[in-house]
C-alpha positions as CSV (number, residue, x, y, z in Angstrom):
1,M,13.9,6.7,-47.4
2,I,12.9,10.1,-47.5
3,G,9.8,12.5,-46.8
4,R,8.3,11.6,-43.1
5,P,8.3,7.9,-43.4
6,R,6.3,5.2,-41.0
7,I,7.8,4.3,-37.4
8,T,8.0,0.9,-38.5
9,D,10.1,1.7,-42.2
10,L,12.2,3.7,-39.7
11,V,12.6,0.6,-37.4
12,F,13.0,-1.6,-40.4
13,D,15.6,1.0,-41.9
14,A,17.8,0.8,-38.4
15,L,17.8,-2.6,-38.4
16,S,19.1,-3.0,-41.8
17,R,21.8,-0.9,-40.6
18,L,23.0,-2.2,-37.8
19,R,25.4,-4.6,-39.8
20,R,26.7,-1.2,-41.9
21,P,29.0,-0.6,-40.7
22,I,29.1,-3.8,-37.8
23,V,31.9,-2.3,-35.3
24,P,30.0,0.5,-34.0
25,T,27.4,-1.3,-33.5
26,A,29.6,-3.8,-32.0
27,V,31.1,-1.5,-29.4
28,A,27.8,0.3,-29.3
29,V,26.4,-2.7,-27.8
30,L,29.1,-4.1,-25.7
31,V,29.6,-0.8,-24.2
32,L,25.8,-1.2,-22.6
33,F,26.2,-4.7,-22.2
34,A,29.3,-3.8,-20.1
35,G,27.7,-0.7,-18.0
36,T,24.1,-3.0,-17.5
37,T,26.2,-5.6,-16.1
38,A,28.8,-3.8,-13.9
39,V,25.5,-2.0,-12.4
40,F,24.4,-5.7,-11.2
41,G,27.4,-6.6,-10.6
42,T,28.1,-3.9,-8.0
43,T,24.3,-2.6,-6.6
44,G,22.7,-5.4,-7.8
45,I,24.2,-8.3,-5.9
46,A,24.5,-5.6,-3.0
47,L,21.1,-4.9,-3.0
48,A,20.1,-8.8,-3.6
49,S,21.8,-9.4,-0.6
50,Q,20.2,-6.7,1.4
51,Q,17.2,-8.0,0.6
52,R,18.0,-11.6,2.4
53,T,19.5,-9.6,5.6
54,L,16.3,-7.6,5.3
55,V,14.0,-10.6,5.5
56,R,16.7,-12.2,8.3
57,L,16.1,-9.1,10.1
58,N,12.2,-9.2,9.5
59,S,12.2,-11.8,11.0
60,P,9.1,-12.9,13.4
61,Q,11.1,-12.3,16.6
62,G,12.7,-9.1,15.5
63,R,9.2,-7.9,14.6
64,L,8.1,-8.9,18.2
65,I,7.0,-6.8,20.6
66,T,6.7,-8.2,24.9
67,I,4.9,-6.9,27.3
68,T,5.6,-8.7,30.5
69,D,4.1,-8.2,34.4
70,A,7.4,-9.6,35.6
71,Q,6.1,-9.4,39.4
72,G,2.2,-9.7,39.0
73,T,1.6,-6.7,39.9
74,A,0.9,-4.5,37.3
75,G,-3.2,-6.1,36.2
76,L,-1.8,-6.1,32.8
77,S,-5.8,-6.5,31.4
78,A,-6.6,-9.4,28.8
79,E,-8.7,-6.3,26.9
80,S,-5.7,-4.7,26.1
81,V,-5.3,-7.8,23.5
82,A,-8.0,-6.6,21.9
83,A,-7.1,-2.9,22.6
84,V,-3.8,-3.1,20.4
85,S,-5.3,-5.5,18.1
86,G,-6.7,-2.1,16.3
87,L,-3.5,-0.2,16.0
88,S,-2.2,0.6,12.7
89,G,1.0,-1.5,11.9
90,V,0.1,-4.8,14.2
91,E,0.2,-7.9,12.8
92,W,-1.4,-10.0,15.7
93,A,-1.4,-9.3,18.8
94,A,-2.2,-12.4,21.8
95,G,-1.4,-12.9,25.1
96,I,-1.7,-15.3,28.2
97,G,-2.2,-15.7,32.0
98,P,-0.5,-17.4,34.6
99,A,0.6,-20.8,34.7
100,T,-0.9,-23.4,36.8
101,D,-0.7,-26.9,37.5
102,A,-3.5,-29.0,35.1
103,G,-4.1,-32.9,35.1
104,N,-5.7,-35.7,33.5
105,V,-9.4,-34.9,35.1
106,N,-10.0,-39.4,35.0
107,L,-6.7,-39.8,36.8
108,P,-6.2,-37.8,39.8
109,S,-3.0,-38.6,40.5
110,A,-1.3,-38.7,37.2
111,V,1.4,-36.3,36.0
112,T,0.3,-32.5,35.9
113,V,1.9,-29.9,33.1
114,P,1.3,-26.1,33.1
115,A,-2.1,-25.0,31.6
116,R,-2.2,-21.1,31.0
117,F,-5.6,-19.2,29.6
118,F,-4.9,-18.0,25.8
119,Y,-6.3,-14.2,24.6
120,G,-6.9,-13.4,20.9
121,D,-6.4,-15.3,17.7
122,L,-4.3,-17.9,17.4
123,P,-0.8,-16.1,16.0
124,P,0.7,-17.4,12.4
125,V,3.8,-19.1,14.4
126,I,1.2,-21.5,16.5
127,R,0.0,-23.9,13.9
128,A,-3.1,-26.0,15.7
129,S,-4.5,-29.0,15.1
130,T,-8.0,-27.7,15.4
131,D,-9.7,-24.1,16.6
132,A,-10.4,-23.7,20.1
133,G,-13.4,-22.1,21.5
134,R,-13.7,-20.5,24.7
135,G,-12.9,-22.5,27.1
136,Q,-11.5,-25.5,25.1
137,A,-7.7,-26.5,25.3
138,L,-5.2,-27.4,22.8
139,T,-2.0,-29.2,24.1
140,G,1.7,-28.9,23.5
141,P,3.9,-31.3,21.5
142,G,3.9,-34.5,23.3
143,L,1.8,-33.8,26.6
144,A,-1.5,-34.9,25.4
145,T,0.5,-38.4,26.2
146,T,2.0,-36.9,29.6
147,L,-1.7,-36.6,30.5
148,R,-2.2,-39.9,28.9
149,L,-5.6,-38.3,27.1
150,G,-6.7,-41.3,24.5
151,D,-6.6,-40.2,21.1
152,G,-5.3,-36.3,22.1
153,V,-8.8,-35.4,23.7
154,G,-10.1,-35.7,27.1
155,A,-10.7,-33.4,29.9
156,I,-8.5,-31.5,32.3
157,S,-8.5,-29.2,35.4
158,S,-6.5,-27.5,37.8
159,R,-7.3,-25.3,40.9
160,I,-8.5,-22.7,38.9
161,Q,-9.6,-23.9,35.6
162,S,-11.1,-26.8,34.0
163,A,-10.9,-27.3,30.4
164,V,-11.9,-29.7,27.6
165,V,-8.7,-30.6,25.7
166,V,-10.2,-30.4,21.4
167,G,-6.5,-31.1,19.7
168,S,-3.2,-29.5,19.6
169,F,-0.5,-27.1,18.5
170,V,2.9,-26.4,17.9
171,A,4.6,-22.9,18.0
172,D,7.6,-21.4,16.0
173,D,10.1,-18.9,17.2
174,P,9.3,-16.8,18.7
175,L,6.8,-18.6,20.9
176,T,8.3,-21.9,21.5
177,A,8.5,-21.5,25.2
178,L,4.3,-22.2,24.8
179,N,5.2,-25.9,23.4
180,H,5.7,-26.6,27.3
181,N,2.1,-25.4,28.1
182,V,-1.5,-26.6,27.9
183,L,-3.3,-23.1,26.1
184,V,-6.5,-22.8,27.3
185,R,-9.3,-20.7,25.3
186,G,-9.9,-17.3,28.0
187,T,-13.6,-17.6,28.5
188,T,-13.8,-14.4,29.3
189,D,-11.8,-10.9,28.0
190,E,-11.3,-9.5,32.0
191,G,-8.7,-12.0,32.6
192,R,-5.0,-11.2,33.9
193,L,-2.5,-11.3,31.4
194,L,1.5,-12.1,32.9
195,T,3.1,-11.7,28.7
196,L,1.3,-9.8,25.8
197,W,3.1,-10.6,22.6
198,V,2.2,-7.8,19.9
199,S,3.9,-8.3,16.1
200,A,4.7,-5.7,13.9
201,Q,4.0,-6.3,10.2
202,N,7.2,-4.2,9.3
203,I,10.3,-4.2,11.4
204,A,10.8,-0.7,10.3
205,G,7.8,0.4,12.1
206,L,8.4,-1.3,15.4
207,P,10.2,2.1,17.6
208,A,6.7,3.5,16.7
209,L,4.7,0.8,17.4
210,R,6.6,0.2,20.3
211,D,5.5,4.0,22.1
212,A,1.8,3.1,20.7
213,V,1.1,-0.5,22.4
214,S,2.5,1.3,25.7
215,A,-0.4,3.9,25.6
216,T,-2.4,1.5,24.7
217,V,-2.2,-1.4,26.8
218,I,-5.0,-1.4,29.9
219,A,-3.3,-1.9,33.3
220,D,-3.8,-0.9,36.6
221,Q,-0.3,-0.3,36.8
222,P,0.9,0.8,33.6
223,A,4.6,2.1,35.2
224,S,5.4,-1.9,36.1
225,L,5.2,-3.3,33.2
226,R,8.4,-4.0,31.1
227,I,8.3,-3.4,27.3
228,D,11.0,-5.4,25.2
229,T,11.7,-5.2,21.6
230,A,14.3,-5.3,19.1
231,D,14.9,-1.8,18.5
232,E,18.8,-2.1,17.9
233,L,17.7,-4.7,14.8
234,A,15.1,-2.1,13.6
235,S,18.1,1.0,13.2
236,L,20.5,-1.6,11.4
237,S,18.0,-2.4,8.8
238,E,16.9,1.5,8.7
239,G,20.6,2.1,8.4
240,V,21.2,-0.7,5.8
241,I,18.4,0.6,3.7
242,T,20.0,4.2,3.6
243,D,23.5,3.0,3.0
244,M,22.8,1.2,0.5
245,A,20.5,3.8,-1.4
246,R,23.4,6.3,-1.0
247,A,25.9,3.9,-2.4
248,A,23.5,3.3,-5.2
249,Q,23.1,6.5,-6.5
250,L,26.6,6.9,-7.0
251,T,27.8,3.5,-8.3
252,I,24.6,4.0,-10.8
253,S,25.4,7.5,-11.5
254,G,29.0,7.3,-12.7
255,L,28.5,4.4,-14.6
256,L,25.5,6.2,-16.4
257,V,28.2,9.2,-17.4
258,A,30.3,6.7,-18.6
259,V,28.2,4.7,-20.4
260,T,26.7,7.9,-22.3
261,I,30.0,9.8,-23.0
262,L,31.4,6.2,-24.6
263,V,28.0,5.6,-26.9
264,S,28.5,9.0,-27.9
265,A,32.2,8.8,-28.5
266,V,30.9,5.2,-30.3
267,Q,28.3,7.1,-32.6
268,F,30.3,10.3,-33.6
269,G,32.9,7.6,-35.4
270,R,30.2,6.1,-36.9
271,V,28.0,9.0,-38.1
272,A,31.7,10.0,-39.4
273,G,32.3,7.0,-41.4
274,M,29.0,7.5,-42.7
275,A,29.1,11.3,-43.6
276,R,29.0,10.3,-47.2
277,D,25.7,7.6,-47.4
278,I,23.8,11.1,-45.0
279,G,25.3,13.4,-47.6
280,R,23.2,11.3,-50.5
281,R,20.2,11.3,-48.3
282,R,20.1,14.6,-47.7
283,A,20.6,15.2,-51.0
284,L,17.8,12.6,-52.3
285,G,15.4,15.4,-49.8
286,A,15.9,13.6,-46.5
287,S,15.0,16.1,-43.3
288,Q,17.8,17.3,-40.9
289,S,14.7,15.8,-38.3
290,L,15.1,12.5,-40.3
291,I,18.7,12.3,-39.9
292,V,18.6,12.8,-36.1
293,T,15.8,9.9,-35.7
294,Q,17.6,7.6,-37.9
295,V,20.8,8.3,-35.8
296,L,18.9,7.8,-32.6
297,A,16.8,4.8,-33.7
298,H,20.0,2.9,-34.0
299,A,21.2,3.6,-30.6
300,G,17.8,2.4,-29.6
301,L,18.4,-1.2,-31.2
302,C,22.0,-0.7,-29.8
303,G,20.6,0.4,-25.9
304,L,18.0,-2.4,-26.5
305,L,19.9,-5.3,-27.1
306,G,23.3,-4.7,-24.6
307,T,20.3,-3.5,-21.9
308,T,18.6,-6.7,-22.5
309,L,22.2,-9.3,-22.8
310,G,23.5,-7.2,-19.5
311,V,20.0,-7.5,-17.2
312,A,20.3,-11.4,-18.2
313,T,23.7,-11.8,-17.1
314,G,23.1,-9.6,-14.1
315,L,20.4,-12.0,-13.1
316,A,22.5,-14.9,-13.4
317,L,25.2,-13.4,-11.8
318,S,23.3,-12.4,-8.4
319,A,21.6,-15.6,-8.1
320,V,25.0,-17.2,-8.6
321,I,27.1,-15.0,-6.0
322,A,24.4,-13.5,-3.8
323,H,21.2,-16.9,-4.1
324,S,19.1,-14.1,-4.6
325,L,17.9,-11.8,-6.9
326,P,17.0,-7.7,-6.8
327,P,13.6,-6.6,-6.8
328,A,12.1,-6.1,-10.7
329,S,12.0,-2.6,-9.7
330,F,15.7,-2.5,-9.8
331,C,15.5,-4.3,-13.3
332,T,13.6,-2.1,-14.9
333,G,14.8,1.1,-13.7
334,V,18.3,-0.2,-15.2
335,A,17.2,-0.8,-18.1
336,V,15.2,2.0,-18.4
337,L,17.9,4.3,-17.2
338,M,20.7,2.5,-19.6
339,M,18.5,3.2,-22.7
340,L,18.0,6.6,-22.0
341,A,21.8,6.5,-21.4
342,A,22.3,5.2,-25.1
343,L,19.6,7.8,-26.4
344,A,21.5,10.9,-24.4
345,G,25.0,9.7,-25.9
346,A,23.3,9.7,-29.7
347,L,21.5,12.2,-29.6
348,P,25.0,15.4,-29.8
349,P,26.5,12.8,-32.9
350,A,23.2,12.5,-34.2
351,I,22.3,16.5,-34.5
352,R,26.2,16.6,-35.9
353,A,24.8,14.1,-38.2
354,A,21.6,16.4,-39.4
355,R,23.8,19.5,-39.7
356,L,26.7,17.9,-42.2
357,D,26.6,20.0,-45.4
358,P,26.3,17.1,-48.7
359,V,27.4,19.5,-51.0
360,R,30.4,19.4,-49.1
361,I,30.6,16.0,-47.9
362,L,29.5,15.0,-51.6
363,R,32.0,17.0,-54.3
364,V,34.4,15.7,-56.0
365,P,37.7,16.9,-56.1
């Protein structure tokens, strides 16, 4: 292969030379495979475990901001629900008023249950059998039976409110306490809230969102409100991410340097073993750039084979050990870096091969 060959010719030539000699090729592939697997076996597994931990930290409970008018004197307005819903980083907002005892209007002597006005759209953690319009109500699990409502629907009333029950709901964490209540959709936005919940889209933004919510809520005496968040989880989340990034940089950098050095040593040995073949090609007119390209093409194919096997093995290790997989961006990044390490390690031997003197190499003693 002389002159200016096509890229396909270079690829086929590199493929044909993978087996000649086979030992340097096998060693180069093994080095790339071991390096890639080592990255996944250390940083990859740790990152997969981190992802699973962050998912737990980023649970609905961890992302919740709870604003409470514990004494009932702060005058927390139901208009706050709409106000905080428009803030950046808010997933959902909802509020409830004080509880009153409500019973079946057709059975005055029947058992009563707590009923509360509910403001805002039903959040994802509340699963309702149907949507409730203003003045309509939803019962918590089993409360329709307690109220003796036929088919789960009917009229209820208390000393301050009356409503028509149109369905039921089940609240998951962190609002499971609502399962013991009847939720009546607020008839206006001018009611008073006992509790306002705001869910952040991501726990990392929880501290900033808490400050924004505190400044946005509408209340007669904001200082009397109590605001509760899981700030320690947000701090832990940031700490996990920072520590993991620092450890990953050190580990991957060290492995890349080691892989580059080992690949370079293997390619130097390969070039030395193929010196006469390289000298013949130079004597037949192959340019120095062509020799460099051929050596790099061989290293690239070794890198592709070793990296592919390493990524597949690393993903299997992550699935078995961490029961989770690292992000796709991590897998792609490791593969690209290992390929670059293979090419970087092969560059000095390639330059060395291009500078070999064909006359001296082919001289017969």
